[in-house]
C-alpha positions as CSV (number, residue, x, y, z in Angstrom):
1,X,11.2,-28.3,-14.6
2,X,10.1,-24.7,-15.0
3,X,12.5,-22.9,-17.4
4,X,11.7,-19.4,-18.5
5,X,13.2,-18.1,-21.8
6,X,15.6,-15.2,-21.5
7,X,14.9,-12.0,-23.4
8,X,18.5,-11.0,-23.3
9,X,20.7,-10.8,-26.4
10,X,22.3,-14.3,-26.9
11,X,25.9,-14.5,-25.8
12,X,28.7,-16.2,-27.7
13,X,28.4,-19.3,-25.5
14,X,24.7,-19.5,-26.2
15,X,25.2,-19.3,-30.0
16,X,27.5,-22.3,-29.9
17,X,25.3,-24.2,-27.4
18,X,22.1,-23.9,-29.5
19,X,24.0,-24.9,-32.7
20,X,25.4,-28.0,-31.0
21,X,22.2,-29.1,-29.4
22,X,20.5,-29.0,-32.8
23,X,23.4,-30.9,-34.4
24,X,23.4,-33.7,-31.8
25,X,19.6,-34.0,-32.0
26,X,19.7,-34.3,-35.8
27,X,22.6,-36.8,-35.8
28,X,20.6,-39.0,-33.4
29,X,17.4,-38.8,-35.5
30,X,15.4,-37.2,-32.8
31,X,12.5,-34.8,-33.3
32,X,12.3,-31.7,-31.2
33,X,9.3,-33.2,-29.4
34,X,11.2,-36.4,-28.6
35,X,14.1,-34.5,-27.1
36,X,11.8,-32.3,-25.1
37,X,10.1,-35.4,-23.7
38,X,13.4,-37.0,-22.7
39,X,14.6,-33.8,-21.1
40,X,11.3,-33.0,-19.3
41,X,10.7,-29.6,-20.8
42,X,8.4,-28.1,-23.5
43,X,9.1,-28.5,-27.2
44,X,9.0,-24.7,-27.5
45,X,11.9,-24.4,-25.0
46,X,14.1,-26.8,-27.1
47,X,13.3,-24.8,-30.2
48,X,14.1,-21.5,-28.5
49,X,17.4,-23.0,-27.3
50,X,18.3,-24.2,-30.8
51,X,17.4,-20.9,-32.3
52,X,19.5,-19.0,-29.8
53,X,16.4,-17.3,-28.2
54,X,16.7,-18.9,-24.8
55,X,19.4,-20.2,-22.4
56,X,18.9,-23.5,-20.6
57,X,19.2,-23.8,-16.8
58,X,22.0,-25.8,-15.3
59,X,19.6,-28.7,-14.7
60,X,18.3,-28.6,-18.3
61,X,21.8,-28.6,-19.6
62,X,22.6,-31.8,-17.7
63,X,19.4,-33.3,-18.9
64,X,20.2,-32.4,-22.5
65,X,23.6,-34.0,-22.2
66,X,22.1,-37.2,-20.7
67,X,19.3,-37.4,-23.4
68,X,21.8,-36.8,-26.2
69,X,24.4,-39.1,-24.7
70,X,27.2,-36.5,-24.6
71,X,29.1,-34.8,-21.8
72,X,28.1,-31.3,-20.9
73,X,31.5,-30.3,-22.3
74,X,30.1,-31.0,-25.8
75,X,28.1,-27.8,-25.6
76,X,30.9,-25.3,-24.9
77,X,31.6,-22.5,-27.4
78,X,35.2,-23.4,-28.3
79,X,38.2,-21.3,-28.3
80,X,38.5,-17.5,-28.5
81,X,37.2,-15.2,-31.3
82,X,39.8,-15.1,-34.1
83,X,41.5,-18.3,-33.0
84,X,41.1,-21.7,-34.5
85,X,39.1,-24.1,-32.4
86,X,41.2,-25.6,-29.5
87,X,44.4,-23.7,-30.3
88,X,45.9,-21.2,-27.9
89,X,48.9,-19.0,-28.2
90,X,50.8,-21.2,-25.7
91,X,50.2,-24.5,-27.5
92,X,48.3,-27.5,-26.3
93,X,48.6,-27.2,-22.5
94,X,48.0,-23.6,-21.3
95,X,44.6,-21.8,-21.3
96,X,44.8,-18.0,-20.9
97,X,41.9,-16.4,-19.1
98,X,40.7,-14.6,-22.2
99,X,40.8,-17.7,-24.3
100,X,38.5,-20.0,-22.3
101,X,35.7,-21.9,-23.9
102,X,32.4,-20.9,-22.2
103,X,28.7,-21.6,-21.7
104,X,26.3,-18.9,-20.7
105,X,23.4,-20.4,-18.8
106,X,20.0,-19.1,-17.8
107,X,19.8,-16.5,-15.0
108,X,23.3,-15.1,-15.0
109,X,25.4,-18.3,-14.6
110,X,28.5,-18.9,-16.7
111,X,30.8,-21.9,-17.0
112,X,34.4,-21.4,-18.2
113,X,36.4,-24.5,-19.2
114,X,40.0,-24.6,-17.7
115,X,41.4,-27.2,-20.1
116,X,42.3,-26.6,-23.7
117,X,40.2,-29.5,-24.9
118,X,37.2,-31.5,-23.7
119,X,38.2,-34.5,-21.6
120,X,36.5,-37.9,-21.7
121,X,35.7,-38.4,-18.1
122,X,36.1,-35.1,-16.3
123,X,35.3,-31.4,-16.5
124,X,37.5,-28.8,-14.9
125,X,35.7,-25.5,-14.8
126,X,35.5,-22.1,-13.3
127,X,31.8,-21.2,-12.6
128,X,30.6,-17.6,-12.2
129,X,27.3,-16.8,-10.5
130,X,26.0,-13.2,-10.8
131,X,24.5,-11.6,-7.7
132,X,21.3,-13.3,-6.6
133,X,21.4,-16.1,-9.2
134,X,20.9,-19.9,-8.8
135,X,21.5,-23.0,-10.9
136,X,17.7,-23.8,-10.8
137,X,14.8,-23.0,-8.5
138,X,14.4,-26.7,-7.8
139,X,16.8,-29.5,-6.8
140,X,18.1,-31.6,-9.7
141,X,20.4,-34.6,-10.0
142,X,22.6,-36.2,-12.7
143,X,25.2,-38.9,-12.9
144,X,28.7,-38.3,-11.6
145,X,30.5,-36.6,-8.7
146,X,31.1,-32.9,-8.0
147,X,33.9,-31.1,-6.2
148,X,33.8,-27.3,-5.7
149,X,36.3,-24.8,-4.3
150,X,34.9,-21.3,-3.8
151,X,37.4,-18.6,-4.9
152,X,35.4,-15.4,-4.3
153,X,32.1,-14.5,-2.7
154,X,29.6,-17.0,-1.2
155,X,27.9,-20.1,-2.7
156,X,25.1,-22.0,-1.0
157,X,25.0,-25.6,-2.2
158,X,21.7,-27.3,-1.2
159,X,22.0,-31.1,-1.1
160,X,18.7,-32.7,-0.2
161,X,17.3,-30.8,2.8
162,X,20.8,-29.6,3.9
163,X,22.1,-26.1,3.0
164,X,25.9,-25.8,2.9
165,X,27.2,-22.3,3.0
166,X,30.6,-21.9,1.4
167,X,32.8,-18.8,1.5
168,X,36.1,-18.1,-0.2
169,X,38.5,-21.0,0.5
170,X,35.8,-23.5,1.5
171,X,35.3,-26.7,-0.6
172,X,32.8,-29.5,-0.9
173,X,32.6,-33.0,-2.5
174,X,29.3,-34.9,-3.1
175,X,27.7,-37.4,-5.5
176,X,25.8,-35.6,-8.3
177,X,23.1,-38.3,-8.0
178,X,21.9,-36.5,-4.8
179,X,19.3,-33.8,-5.4
180,X,21.2,-30.5,-5.3
181,X,21.2,-26.8,-6.4
182,X,23.6,-23.9,-6.3
183,X,22.6,-20.4,-5.1
184,X,24.5,-17.1,-4.8
185,X,22.3,-15.3,-2.2
186,X,24.5,-12.2,-2.0
187,X,24.7,-8.9,-4.0
188,X,28.3,-9.7,-5.2
189,X,29.6,-12.0,-7.9
190,X,30.7,-15.5,-6.8
191,X,33.4,-17.5,-8.5
192,X,34.4,-21.1,-7.8
193,X,36.4,-23.9,-9.4
194,X,34.6,-27.2,-9.9
195,X,35.5,-30.6,-11.0
196,X,32.8,-32.8,-12.5
197,X,33.5,-36.5,-12.7
198,X,31.3,-38.3,-15.3
199,X,29.9,-41.8,-15.2
200,X,31.7,-44.3,-17.4
201,X,29.1,-44.2,-20.1
202,X,29.6,-40.5,-20.7
């Protein structure tokens, strides 16, 4: 994998992500070099992620989750500034748009969780791709199943050698074990809702 550190100011989601990666690594007794080897990236990238100096790509995020034996949901920055973790004004069921837990990912990709709390076997997310961004330059794979509904803009989802062009209202379902990547090739923001089903061991 060829991840390149971002020079942008770390976002709120990145702050929580780096802190959580370091905590899970420490709890599992792993050295930075051991985690880097398991993920397939450099030790310096892991250190930069933990110190909030770099954002992981989507593929690195999934690899981190697999190496640390946690769902990707474990890396979300919880709640909304000023609110206790996992508590919203509407109680335990409703998530208001401004109170979503988020992850900011390398290259202008953001995940926003649509459930108040992390769920054991499924992630329900809105994903945002800035103009011209992609999940990763190369195809990647991970355990589970993905379902996507495009709400706004266009999203090209590459699965193996096939490119699937999705516009607003289009949807797709495929095994995450197939090599894939997401691309927004346009000069407009793309938004989509996705459901990620985990493998049982997640």
